[in-house]
DRENFIMAR-426063 format. One record per residue: z, y, x of N, C-alpha, C, O in turn. Coordinates in steps of 0.1 Angstrom, whole numbers, padded with zeros to 4 digits, always signed. Atoms other than C-alpha are relative to their C-alpha. Example, Ala and Ser with C-alpha at 12.3 -4.5 7.8 and 13.67 -1.06 7.14 Angstrom:
residues 2
+0000-0012+0009+0078-0045+0123+0000+0012+0009+0007+0012+0019+0000-0011-0009+0071-0011+0137+0008+0011-0008+0009+0022-0003
end
This chain:
residues 189
+0006+0003-0013+0057+0184+0233-0005-0015+0000-0001-0022+0009+0006+0014+0001+0039+0152+0222-0015+0001+0003-0022+0010-0002+0014+0001-0004+0005+0144+0237-0005-0012-0007-0002-0024-0004+0006+0011+0009-0015+0123+0211-0012-0006+0007-0021+0001+0011+0011+0007-0006-0037+0097+0225-0007-0008-0011+0000-0016-0018+0008+0007+0011-0064+0085+0200-0008-0012+0005-0014-0011+0015+0008+0012-0003-0079+0051+0201-0008-0005-0012-0002-0009-0022+0008+0005+0012-0108+0042+0178+0002-0015-0002+0004-0022+0007-0002+0014+0003-0105+0009+0160-0013-0006-0004-0019-0002-0014+0012+0007+0004-0134-0014+0159+0001-0010-0011-0008-0016-0016-0003+0009+0011-0118-0034+0132+0006-0013+0005+0005-0017+0016-0006+0012-0003-0099-0067+0131-0008-0012-0007-0014-0010-0017+0007+0012+0006-0112-0102+0123+0011-0011-0002+0021-0011+0004-0009+0011+0003-0095-0133+0109-0002-0010+0011-0010-0008+0020+0001+0011-0010-0090-0164+0130-0013-0007-0001-0018-0013+0009+0013+0006+0001-0123-0176+0116-0011+0009+0004-0023+0006+0003+0009-0010-0005-0140-0145+0130-0006+0009-0011-0016+0016-0008+0005-0009+0011-0146-0128+0096+0007+0013+0001+0019+0014+0003-0007-0013+0001-0139-0091+0093+0011+0000-0011+0008-0006-0022-0011+0000+0010-0106-0085+0074-0005+0010-0011-0012+0020-0008+0004-0008+0012-0111-0070+0039+0005+0015+0002-0002+0024-0001-0005-0014-0002-0089-0040+0049-0009+0008+0009-0010+0020+0008+0009-0007-0009-0113-0032+0077-0013+0003-0006-0019+0013-0002+0013-0003+0006-0144-0035+0056+0001+0012-0009-0009+0020-0011-0001-0012+0009-0130-0008+0032+0006+0012+0008+0007+0023+0002-0006-0011-0007-0115+0014+0060-0010+0011+0002-0022+0009+0005+0008-0012-0002-0128+0049+0061+0005+0009+0012+0000+0020+0014-0005-0007-0011-0108+0060+0091+0002-0008+0013+0013-0010+0018+0000+0008-0013-0117+0039+0121+0003+0008+0012+0007+0003+0022-0002-0009-0011-0115+0069+0143+0013+0008-0003+0016+0011-0014-0011-0009+0002-0083+0089+0149-0004+0014-0004-0014+0019+0000+0004-0013+0005-0083+0121+0130+0006+0012+0008+0000+0023+0009-0007-0010-0008-0059+0140+0152+0003-0006+0014+0010-0017+0014-0004+0005-0013-0056+0135+0190-0002+0011+0010-0010+0021+0008+0002-0009-0011-0053+0154+0222-0010-0006+0010-0017+0001+0017+0008+0007-0010-0071+0128+0243-0006-0013-0007+0002-0020-0014+0007+0012+0007-0096+0101+0230-0003-0010+0011-0009-0007+0021+0003+0011-0008-0097+0067+0247-0011-0008-0007-0009-0013-0018+0011+0008+0006-0130+0049+0240-0010+0009-0007-0009+0021-0006+0010-0008+0007-0159+0059+0219+0002+0000-0015+0008-0010-0021-0002+0000+0015-0159+0070+0183-0009-0010-0007-0020-0013-0002+0008+0010+0008-0171+0045+0157-0010+0007-0008-0008+0018-0012+0010-0006+0009-0202+0051+0137+0006+0002-0014+0014-0007-0019-0005-0002+0013-0194+0066+0103-0005-0010-0010-0017-0014-0009+0005+0009+0010-0195+0042+0074-0010+0006-0009-0009+0018-0012+0010-0005+0008-0225+0046+0053+0005+0002-0014+0012-0007-0020-0005-0001+0014-0218+0061+0018-0006-0009-0009-0001-0011-0021+0006+0009+0009-0241+0036+0003+0005-0015+0002+0000-0024-0004-0005+0013-0002-0220+0007+0016+0007-0006-0012+0008-0018-0013-0006+0005+0012-0204+0004-0018+0015-0004+0001+0020-0011-0007-0014+0003-0002-0169+0002-0004+0009+0010-0008+0014+0020-0003-0009-0007+0009-0150+0017-0034+0014-0005+0002+0017-0016-0002-0013+0006-0003-0114+0014-0023+0008-0003-0013+0018-0009-0012-0007+0002+0013-0103+0014-0060-0008-0010-0009-0005-0011-0021+0008+0009+0008-0129-0012-0072+0008-0011-0006+0007-0014-0018-0009+0010+0005-0103-0039-0076+0010+0005-0010+0013-0002-0020-0009-0007+0010-0080-0015-0094-0007+0002-0013-0001+0000-0024+0008-0003+0012-0107-0005-0118-0003-0013-0008-0003-0013-0020+0002+0013+0006-0115-0042-0125+0013-0004-0007+0012-0009-0018-0013+0004+0006-0078-0049-0132+0003+0009-0012+0008+0004-0022-0003-0009+0011-0075-0018-0154-0009-0003-0012-0005+0000-0024+0010+0004+0010-0105-0031-0174+0005-0013-0008+0000-0016-0019-0005+0012+0006-0085-0063-0183+0010+0004-0012+0015+0015-0012-0009-0003+0011-0064-0065-0215+0014+0000+0006+0017-0006+0017-0014-0001-0004-0026-0059-0212+0005-0014+0002+0012-0017+0012-0005+0013-0001-0020-0096-0218-0006-0007+0013+0001-0015+0019+0007+0005-0012-0045-0106-0190+0007+0005+0012+0009-0002+0022-0007-0006-0012-0028-0082-0166+0014-0006+0002+0019-0009+0013-0014+0006-0001+0007-0096-0175-0001-0014+0005+0008-0018+0013+0001+0014-0005-0004-0132-0170-0004+0000+0015+0002-0008+0022+0004+0000-0014-0021-0123-0137+0012+0003+0009+0015-0004+0019-0011-0004-0009+0010-0106-0122+0012-0009-0002+0019-0011+0008-0011+0009+0001+0035-0130-0137-0003-0013+0008+0006-0018+0014+0003+0011-0009+0016-0158-0119+0002+0003+0014+0006-0005+0022-0002-0004-0014+0016-0138-0087+0015+0000+0003+0020-0005+0014-0015-0001-0003+0054-0131-0090+0006-0013+0000+0017-0015+0007-0006+0013+0000+0061-0167-0097-0002-0007+0013+0006-0016+0017+0003+0005-0013+0046-0175-0063+0009+0006+0011+0011+0001+0022-0008-0007-0010+0068-0150-0044+0012-0007+0003+0020-0012-0005-0012+0007-0005+0095-0166-0023+0010+0010+0005+0021+0007+0010-0009-0011-0004+0111-0132-0015+0004-0002+0015+0016-0002+0018-0003+0001-0015+0109-0138+0023+0001+0014+0006+0006+0014+0018+0000-0014-0005+0105-0100+0027-0009+0002+0012-0007+0012+0019+0009-0002-0011+0077-0104+0052-0008+0013-0003-0011+0020+0007+0006-0013+0004+0060-0075+0033+0008+0012+0005+0003+0022+0010-0009-0011-0004+0090-0053+0040+0001+0001+0015+0001+0012+0021-0002+0000-0014+0094-0063+0076-0012+0005+0008-0011+0011+0018+0012-0004-0008+0058-0056+0086-0005+0014-0004-0013+0020+0003+0004-0012+0005+0054-0024+0066+0005+0012+0008+0017+0014+0011-0004-0011-0008+0053+0008+0087+0007+0011-0008+0013+0020-0003-0006-0010+0008+0065+0028+0057+0014-0004-0004+0022+0005-0009-0014+0005+0003+0097+0007+0051+0009+0004+0012+0009-0002+0022-0008-0005-0011+0121+0027+0072+0015+0002-0003+0022+0008+0005-0014-0002+0004+0154+0026+0054+0009-0008+0010+0005-0018+0014-0010+0007-0009+0184+0017+0076+0005-0012-0007+0007-0023+0000-0004+0012+0007+0195-0007+0049-0008-0001-0013-0007+0009-0021+0009+0002+0011+0171-0020+0023+0009-0003-0013+0020-0008-0012-0007+0002+0013+0182-0021-0014+0003-0015-0002+0013-0018-0008-0002+0014+0003+0179-0059-0014+0011-0005+0009+0016-0016+0007-0011+0004-0009+0204-0061+0015+0014+0006-0004+0024+0003+0002-0012-0006+0005+0230-0041-0004+0009-0011-0006+0005-0020-0012-0009+0010+0005+0261-0061-0012+0006+0004-0014+0012-0004-0020-0005-0004+0013+0270-0040-0043-0007-0008-0011-0019-0010-0010+0005+0008+0011+0265-0061-0074-0009+0009-0009-0006+0021-0011+0008-0007+0010+0238-0051-0099-0013+0005+0005-0021+0009-0003+0013-0005-0005+0210-0041-0076-0011-0011-0001-0019-0011-0010+0010+0010+0000+0189-0072-0068+0007-0013+0000+0015-0017+0008-0006+0014+0001+0198-0107-0079-0005-0009+0011-0016-0006+0017+0004+0009-0011+0196-0135-0054-0008-0012-0004-0014-0019+0004+0008+0011+0005+0179-0160-0077-0015+0003+0001-0019+0015+0001+0015-0001-0001+0142-0166-0074-0006-0003-0013-0007-0014-0017+0006+0001+0014+0127-0159-0108-0011+0010-0001-0012+0020+0007+0011-0009+0002+0096-0141-0121+0006+0015-0002+0001+0024+0004-0005-0013+0003+0118-0112-0134+0006+0006+0013+0004+0018+0016-0005-0005-0012+0137-0108-0101-0010+0003+0011-0010+0013+0018+0011-0002-0009+0106-0111-0080-0008+0013-0004-0012+0021+0004+0006-0012+0005+0089-0085-0102+0008+0013+0003+0002+0023+0008-0009-0011-0003+0119-0062-0098-0001+0004+0015-0002+0016+0018+0001-0003-0014+0118-0065-0060-0014+0007+0003-0014+0017+0010+0013-0005-0004+0080-0060-0057-0003+0014-0006-0009+0023+0001+0003-0013+0006+0078-0030-0081+0010+0011+0005+0006+0022+0007-0009-0010-0007+0109-0013-0066-0005+0003+0014-0005+0015+0017+0006-0003-0013+0094-0017-0032-0012+0009-0001-0015+0018+0007+0012-0008+0002+0061-0003-0045+0003+0014-0003-0003+0023+0003-0004-0014+0002+0078+0028-0059+0007+0006+0012+0006+0019+0013-0006-0006-0012+0097+0032-0027-0009+0004+0011-0007+0015+0017+0010-0003-0010+0067+0032-0004-0013+0005-0005-0022+0008+0003+0013-0002+0005+0038+0038-0027-0006+0014+0003-0018+0014+0005+0006-0013-0002+0034+0075-0021-0002+0003+0015-0007+0013+0019+0002-0002-0014+0035+0070+0017-0009-0011+0006-0011-0012+0018+0009+0012-0005+0013+0038+0019-0012+0005+0007-0020+0013+0001+0012-0004-0008-0014+0042+0045-0011-0010-0002-0021-0009+0005+0010+0010+0003-0033+0012+0031-0004-0008+0012-0015-0012+0014+0003+0009-0011-0030-0008+0063-0002-0014-0004-0008-0022+0004+0001+0014+0005-0028-0040+0043+0008-0010+0007+0006-0022+0004-0008+0010-0008-0003-0056+0066+0010-0008-0010+0013-0019-0007-0009+0007+0010+0020-0064+0036-0007-0012-0006-0001-0023-0006+0008+0011+0006-0007-0085+0020-0004-0011+0010-0004-0023+0008+0004+0009-0011-0018-0101+0053+0012-0009+0004+0010-0021+0007-0012+0007-0005+0018-0111+0062+0006-0009-0011+0014-0018-0008-0006+0008+0012+0026-0126+0027-0005-0014+0001-0016-0017+0000+0003+0015-0001+0028-0164+0030-0004-0005-0014-0010-0016-0015+0003+0005+0013+0023-0166-0008-0013+0006-0006-0017+0004-0017+0012-0007+0004-0009-0145-0009+0001+0008-0012-0008+0007-0021-0001-0009+0012+0003-0120-0034-0009+0012+0002-0012+0016+0013+0009-0011-0001-0021-0092-0043+0007+0014+0002+0007+0022-0007-0009-0012-0002+0002-0065-0028-0009+0013+0001-0004+0023-0004+0008-0012-0002-0026-0041-0019-0007+0004-0013-0009+0016-0015+0004-0004+0013-0039-0042-0055+0010+0009-0006+0007+0019-0013-0011-0008+0006-0005-0029-0066+0001+0014+0008+0002+0024+0001-0001-0012-0008-0004-0004-0037-0012+0010-0004-0009+0022-0006+0011-0009+0003-0039+0010-0045+0001+0005-0014-0004+0016-0017-0002-0006+0014-0031+0013-0082+0010+0011+0000+0007+0021-0006-0009-0011-0001-0001+0034-0073-0007+0012+0007-0005+0023+0002+0007-0011-0007-0022+0055-0049-0010+0007-0009-0010+0019-0009+0010-0006+0009-0049+0060-0074+0006+0008-0011+0002+0020-0014-0007-0008+0010-0025+0071-0101+0007+0012+0005+0006+0023-0001-0006-0012-0006-0006+0094-0078-0010+0011+0003-0007+0023+0002+0010-0010-0003-0038+0110-0067-0005+0007-0012-0007+0019-0012+0004-0006+0013-0049+0115-0103+0010+0009-0006+0007+0020-0012-0010-0008+0006-0016+0129-0114+0005+0012+0008+0007+0022+0003-0005-0010-0008-0006+0149-0084-0009+0005+0011-0005+0014+0019+0010-0004-0011-0037+0153-0062+0006+0000+0013+0005+0009+0021-0008+0001-0012-0017+0140-0033-0009-0002+0012-0005+0001+0024+0009+0003-0011-0047+0129-0011+0005-0013+0007+0015-0019+0002-0004+0012-0007-0044+0101+0014+0012+0001+0008+0014+0011+0015-0012-0001-0008-0010+0094+0029-0003-0001+0015-0012-0008+0019+0001+0000-0015-0007+0101+0066-0011+0009+0005-0013+0010+0017+0010-0008-0005-0036+0125+0067+0003+0015+0001-0003+0023+0008-0004-0014+0000-0018+0158+0061+0011+0002+0011+0020-0007+0012-0010-0003-0010+0002+0173+0089+0013+0004-0006+0024+0002+0000-0012-0004+0007+0026+0188+0065+0000-0004-0014-0011-0008-0019-0001+0004+0014+0037+0181+0030+0010-0010-0003+0015-0016+0007-0010+0010+0004+0060+0159+0011-0006-0010-0009-0014-0007-0018+0005+0010+0009+0052+0126-0006+0003+0003-0014+0014+0009-0017-0001-0004+0015+0047+0130-0044+0013-0006-0006+0019+0001-0015-0011+0005+0007+0076+0107-0054+0013+0004+0006+0024+0000+0001-0013-0005-0006+0102+0125-0032+0002+0014-0004+0011+0021+0000-0001-0014+0004+0096+0159-0048-0005+0001-0014-0011-0008-0020+0005-0003+0013+0090+0173-0082-0001+0015-0003+0004+0023+0005+0002-0014+0004+0080+0205-0099+0001+0000-0015-0003-0009-0022-0002+0000+0015+0089+0216-0134-0013+0001-0007-0014-0002-0019+0013+0000+0006+0052+0220-0140-0008-0013+0000-0019-0014-0004+0007+0014-0001+0044+0183-0133-0003-0005-0014+0005-0002-0024+0004+0006+0012+0026+0165-0161+0010-0011-0004+0015-0018+0004-0010+0009+0005+0050+0145-0183-0004-0006-0013+0004-0007-0023+0005+0005+0012+0028+0129-0210+0008-0013-0004+0008-0016-0016-0007+0012+0003+0049+0097-0208+0014+0002-0006+0019-0008-0011-0013-0002+0005+0081+0113-0219+0000+0002-0015+0010+0004-0021
end
């Protein structure tokens, strides 16, 4: 017995008045499911806009393994593990985050590239199949980490491997990383 009210989004701008990157690439400015619509529907983005949501992922995949390692090592070296990404994420819904566990052996408390990589990649695997690409994690990050690049890489790979589609658009279904099937592809094994 829920009455859904849909509100079209005209997009957000930075403090300098520039459209946010996440809004320029958005393909769902209008609510897809609603009982009542408040406001007017936004014009559909032109398919010739060139907004390929995986363009940055393809560019990164084109780099050598060493270039990718250096890029992300430099990013993880800047991480201060303030957890702003976790706090703002609508997909982070655990009652107690793994980094807040007191049991030894989960997440170290020292700030190092290895520990920061562990945190960011564990978080990515935890929410990657449910990420709605809102970009709030990257916007809230005081260290300007390329978090959406990682998220979109995960989304792209999950879509190619499991044909999951975009998170949040299906009324039913289970995220790819929370279920498995014996017929899943396992070339990596």
